[in-house]
N, C-alpha and C positions, 0 to 999 in steps of 0.2 A: 754221785749225788748232784755235783755241781752242774753235770751235763743235763740231768733232769729238770734243775731249776732254770737253766738257761731255755732249756726246750718250753718249758711252763711259761715263761715270760714272753717268748716269742709267739706263742700261741694265743697269749692273753693280748698282744699288741694286733694280731690279725683280728682277732674278735672285737677289739675296741675300734680300728678302722672301719669295719663292716659295720659295726654298729653307727658310725657317725655317718657313713656313706647312706644307709638307709634311711636315718634320721633326716639326713638332709635332703634326700628325695622326698621324704613325706612332707617336708615344710614347704618345697618348692611347690609339691602337688596342691599343698593347702592353700598358698597364696595364690595359685593359678585359679583354684575353686574360688576363692574372695573375690577375685578381679572379674570373674564371668558371671553374668547375670543369669537366671534360668530362662528358657525359653518363654516368649509371651503366651498367653493362652489362645487356643485357636477360635476361630469365628463359630458362632452358632451354625449349627448344621440343619438343614431343611430338605426333607425328601418328599418330592411329590409322589402320589399312588401312580401307578401305571397308565400312561394316558396315550392316546396313538400319536400325539403330537409334540411329545418330549423326547429327550435326546437320551441316549444310553447311558447307564451309570459309568461304564467304563470310560467314557469320554471326559477329557480334562475341560473343566468348565472354569470362568473368569467373571469375576464381579467388577461392573464399569459403575462408578459414582457419575450420573447425568447431571447433577447438580441440585442446588437447594431452591425451595418455592415457598411462596407465602401461601398459595393454594394452586391446586394441580386440575387441569381438564384433562381426560383421557377419552379417546373414542374407540371402543371395540365392535369391529365389523362382523365379527364371526362369534361362534360358540366360544364363552369364557367362562372361567372360574374364579371365586375370590375366597382366598384362605384367610382365617384370622389365627395367626400363628400357625399351626399346622393343620388345623381342623378347617374342614370345607364349609363355607358359611353361605354362598350364593353360587347359583349358576344361573346363565342366562345368554343372550345373543343380541347383536346389533344395539349396542346401548352407549350414550355418553355417560362418563363417570365424572363427579367432582370430589375432590378430597380437600378438606381444609384441616387445621390443626388449633386445638382451644387447650386453655389452661397449661401452656408450653412452658418449661423450664430448660434454659441451655445448661450443657453441660460444666462442671467446674475442673479445672486442669492442675496438674503438676507440670512446671517448665523445666526443661533440661537443655544443656549445651553439647553440641555434637561437635566433635572434631573428625568426622568423616567415617566412612566405613571401607573396610579394607578385606582384600583376596583371602588372605591367610590369617590365622589365628596369631603368628609370629609376629606380621605386620602390625596389628593391631595392639598387641602388648608392648612392641617398641614404641607406639603413640602413646600409650597409655602411661609408660615411664617417663615420656618426655613432658607431659602433662603434669606427672607427678614432680618432676624438677621445679615446677612453678610454684609448688605448694598446694597443688589441688589433686583432690582423689579422684581418679578415673575409674570406669568400669567397662567391661567388654560385654557387649549382647551379640548373640548370633542372631540372625536373621536370614530369611528365605526358607526354600524347601528343597528337598531331595526327591527325585523322581525315580521310579523303577523303570526301567526300559529293558528291551529284548536284548541290548547291549550291555546290561548292567546299569548300575546306579549315576544318575548325573545328578549334579547339585547345583543350585543358583543361591547357595548360602555365602554371606559375606558377616562381616564382623565390625560391629557399631563401636566405637570408642565415645564416652558420653561422660558427664557428670551431672549430678543433681539427685533429687528433685529439689525445685525451688517454687516457692508460691507463686512467684510474677515473673514476667519475662524481664523486667529490668533489674531483678535480683539476680536471675541467672546470668545476665550480661556482666552485671558488677562483679560478679565471683569468678568469671571466666579468665582465662589467660590471654596474652595478645598472639595466641596462634590463630590460624585460620579456622573458623566456626559458624554455626549456623545453629537456630534455636528450634526445638521441636517439643510439642506438648503431648500429654498422656492425660487421658481422661480418668480424673479422680470420682469424681459423682457423675453417672451417665445421665444424658439429657432424658426429659419426660414430656409426657402430652398426649392429649386424648384425639385421635384421629376421627373425624366426621365424615363417612362416605354417603354420598348420595346419588341414586340412579333410579330412572323411572319414579315410580311413587314411592320408593324405598329411601329412607334414612336410618344409618346405622353408627353408633359410636363404639370404639374399642381403645383400649390400652395397649394392646398388642399390635405386632408389626403386620401390615395386610400385604398378601402376595397375590399377584393376579397373572393367571396365564390365559393364553388364547389360542385358538387354531390358527387363525392369521395373523399378520403382523399387528402390533399394537400401537396406536398413534398418540402421542404426547402433544397436545394441541397448542399449548403456550410453553413450549420447549424454546430456549434462548441460549445464543452461545456468543461470547464476547471475542472480538478481533483484538489481540492484546497488541497488535502494531499500529492499527488504527483508532483504537478507542471506542469504535463503533459496535453495534449490537445487531444481532439478525435474530429474527424471531420468525419461525416457520415451523411447522406440524413436524414431529420426528416420529418415524416409523422405526420399530425394533421389535424384534421377537424374543422367546425365553421365557423369564420370569421376570416381571416387574415388582418390585419391592417398595413400599411405602413405609416411612418411618422417621421418629423425630431426628432432627439434624442436630448435631453437637452446637450450633448457634441458635436452638429454638424452633427452626422453621421445619418445613418439610423436607426430608431426604429422599430422592429417587435412586434407586440401586437397580440396575439391569443385570441380570446373571442370565448368560447363555453359554453355548458350547464355544470353545476356542476356535476352531476353525470358522464358524460363523462370525465371530468376532473380528477375526483377520479379514473376512471379506468386506466388513465396515470399516476398517481402517484403511484398506486399500483405497476405497471410495474418498476417503477424507485426506489421505496424505499426498498422493500423487494423481496426476491428469490421467484419465481413461486412454487420452492419446498416445501417452509414453509407448515406446517399443516392448513388445511382450516380455523380453529379457530383463529389461528394467522393472516393470511390474514384478516379476518373479523374485527378483533380488529384494524388493520391497516386502513381500510376501515373508520371506525367510526373516528378514531385519525384524518386522513387526511381531513374528512369531517368538523370536528370541527375546524380544524386548518384553512381550506379555509373560512369558514362561519366568525370566528373571525378576517380574515385579510381584508375581504370586505372594501374598500375606506382608508383604513389606509396608505398605501403607497403615495395616491395622497394627504392626508391631511397633512404627516409628509415631504415627499421629494419631492412632486410635479411630481411624476411619475404617467403617465396616464394609470397604471394597478395595480392590488390587491397583485398579487403575483408574485415571480421570478420562474424561471424553475429549479433552482439549489437548493444546500442545505441549503442555507440562506432561503427560506421558506420550500420548501420541493420538492424533485427530482421529475419532471415530463418528461416523457419519451414520450410524444404525443398519436398519434392513437392507440388503444387497438384492436386487432383483434384475441384475446382469448376469446372465449366463456366462458371459465372457470372463468377468472376473471372477466368478466361481471357477471356471476351469484353471484359471492362472492357480488360485488357491489349492485346488484339487492337484495340480500337477507339482505341488512343493509339499504336500502334506505331510506333516511331522518334521519337517526339516528345520533345524536350527544351526547356530554356530556355538561353537566350543573351544576352549584353549586349555590344554592339561587337564581334559576330562571335566570341565565344569562350564556351566553356561556362561557365555561372556556378559560384561556389562556393556551393553550395546548403546551407540549414539548414532546418529542421522539428523541430516538437516538439509534445507533446499538447496542451496548454492554456495561454493565455498570462493567463487571470484578466482580461482587459480590456484590458491594455495590451502593445502590441508593442516590443521593445528593437531598438536599433542592433547592427550587428555590431561596431562600434567599442566600444560600452559593454561588450559580453561577451567579446569574441574579440581586440579591440584591431586590427581591421582595418576601414578604411574603404572599405565597398563601398557605391555609392550606391543600390542597391535595397534597402538595409536601414535604416529610420529608426525614431526611437521615435514611436510614434503609437497611437491608440485602435484598437481591434478592432471597428470598426463602419464598412463603408461610407458610411454617410449621415452620418456626423460628419466632419466636415472639422477643426474647431478641437480641438486638444490642448494640454493644460495639462502641461507638464513636472513630473514628480513628484520633485522635488530634496530637497523638505523633510519631515522626520519625521511633521508634522502633515498635509501632503496625502497621505502613503502611509496613514497611518491612517483618513483619512475615506474614503480610495479602497477600502481592504480592507473597512471597517466599513458602507460606503453604497456598494455596487457599483453602477455606471451600466450601462444596456444594452449587451450586447456580444454578438458573434456566437456565442463560445462559453459563454454564459452559458445553457445549457440544461440540462435536468432530468436528463439523463444524465450530465453532466460532475461527479463528485464532488469533483474538485481545482479548482472554480472559487473555492471559499474553504475553507480547510482549519486545522486546528489540532493542534499538537504541545505536549506539556508534559514537559519533562526537568529534572533536578535539578543541583546543583552538583557532587556526587560524580561523577555520570555524566560530566559536561564535561569535569571535572578528568582523567579518566581516557583520554577520547576525544584529547583535547588532546596528552597525553603520548604516546598510541600513535601518532596522525597525524602530529603535528608533532614529536615527538620533543624536548618540552619539559615539564619538570615545573614548573608554576607554582604549585603547591598547590591549595587548595579554591577554586574558582571564586566570586568575589564580586560581579562586574559584567560585563555584557554591553552593548555601545554600537556601533551603526552610526554610523560617522564622515564615511562617504561614500556618497551614490548617484548612481547615474546617471538620466538623463532619463525613464526608464520606471520609476523609483522602486525597482529593484533593488539590493540592497547591493553596493556595490564594496570598501569597506574595513572591518572589523569589528574593535574593540578587546575583547580579553578581560584582565580583570583577575583576577589570583589572590592568594592570600595570599603566596606567595613570588615573585611577579613578574607580568608582564605580557607580552602578545604582540599584534600586529597581523596579522590574516588578508587577504588581497587576492585578490579576482578570484572571480567568481560560483560557479564549481566548488568551489573550496578552501572559500568559506563554506559552501556547503550539506554538503560534507562534515564540518566540524568542529563543525556544529551537530545533528549526529544520530549514532547508531551506524554507520549506513549511510549515508544520503543524504538530505536534505531535498528536497521535491518542487520547490521554487524558491526563489531569492534574493528575491523579491518579498514583504518580511516585516517584522513589528514584532515587540518583543518586550518583555513586560511581565515583572516581577519579583514573586515573592510566598514571601517567606522565603529557603529554600533552593532554590525551583523557579523556573523559567522558562518563562513561556508564550509559545509562538511562534505567531503568526496571520499566514497567508500566501494569496497569491491565485496559482493557476496550476499547471502541471506541466510543467518543462523551462526551457530556457533565455531562450526568448521572442524567438527571432530567427528570422524567415522566416514560414514557412506553420503557422498555429495549426490542428492536426488537428480538434478540435472546433469551432473557427472554421469551418474548411471545410464541415463538416457542417451548421452551422445556417446558412451561405449558400446551400448547396444546397437546404436545407429551404425557403428563401425563393424558390427558383426561379432562382438562379444557375447558370450552367454552368461546366463546369470552367476554361475559359478565361478567364471572368470571376473566378474563384476565385484562378486563378495572378495575373493582371494586378494583383489587389488586394495580394496576399501579396508579390509580386515585382515592384513599380512600375518601368517602364521597360525592362523585358526582352520578350525575343520567345519565342514557341513557334515552334521549327522542327522540320520534319520532315526528319530526315536521312537514312532509309532506308526 
């Protein structure tokens, strides 16, 4: 009798432990489900009827935001079709078109605080817990896309840690933590407006999206592109192929979106990112980097910023120059068709820039993302030893006495550079860009540097106050009316003037474009170039 009782109690204890274990796992899964937001809605799909000059539905396409306009002037040299929504409305040939918007209403937004996006769910949940320690509720959203390839699935997904929504940007900031963060916004009420189309003797109004396709490249006559470094704007006709989509922008203007095949887009990026005179192997490396960047960007701007496109046409994604009529550039893209860079089976988060000045930066140093294929090191494949440039004296010596580097060739005018500004100009820049009136600037001091020598914290002392500026991008913005080429700098004062000496052009993470050209000149092929700038990654052909 006693033995049976003991067996019964033991069985009850085992069952109780099993119950607690199952209950605990269920609770953990429930907590994860609450922390992870559902995937955002997909963009609306538009399918052209079969036309002899459109691309195969099997080809990957990409949507490029070409900008906002008060009014649009297009010229179509060949047979064209205009769709109202999905319905064919007009057909013509050789005609100028004008599009304006009337009765427009801008979008209304919800605002969110982002604490970064991470490669894995576990990293994102760790960051969300860190945010929660400040008494703020953080959530995780999966963004990106998974591609089916002949080698299996390859993913560009990452995990965004965020909090919100809030009705305004100021409220989002006031409710955020002291952790590194950015603000993004989601459309709460979509923009609206009536599009007015005029061509020939026809005038047509619609509240739907207009889509235009043509047998030959379409020309945007009043296309503008801003130079974010000089502050100037260039206006010249912009030729492109594929589909041109016109719709109300979130700001109540006209938004022009170009949808086209991915490989055609890469040709246009090659035109805009590097000189055609670069060695062939450097151009191939750029093509692979640009394709990787494009695929890793699909759907993310829609997910985070509620913008109906994947990439912009400027330096904030990659510089797209439209239709390519060079057979040489077409052959470069064709030679690398379908090739991308992956790490552990995922498309990498890719960065590249113009010139590093001889010192490559880590992703942690510049973007706060710890990616193993981006480390601080010298831009010289033959030199394995690298002495970190944390100190002021080491940076001054590095800039004034440059060592041999792949990007140190005669065509690189930003390998070393100099700017002069004065206290009055800086005071006005601080007031405009930071919203703080600190009076006449008396002193500038870099108080923290990363291992590549780039400034991470800048102290600005004025007559009526002082301010600390953090981060590569913000420091470059506040030391120039537009933007400094690089944050790898040192500063000398001379009376009311400040002389800034610097090295390189760009953030310094990933592939140095002039360095790639230098390596190619010395006989390195594009795979060797990519393996140097993205160590540990694989070049994979996914189609």
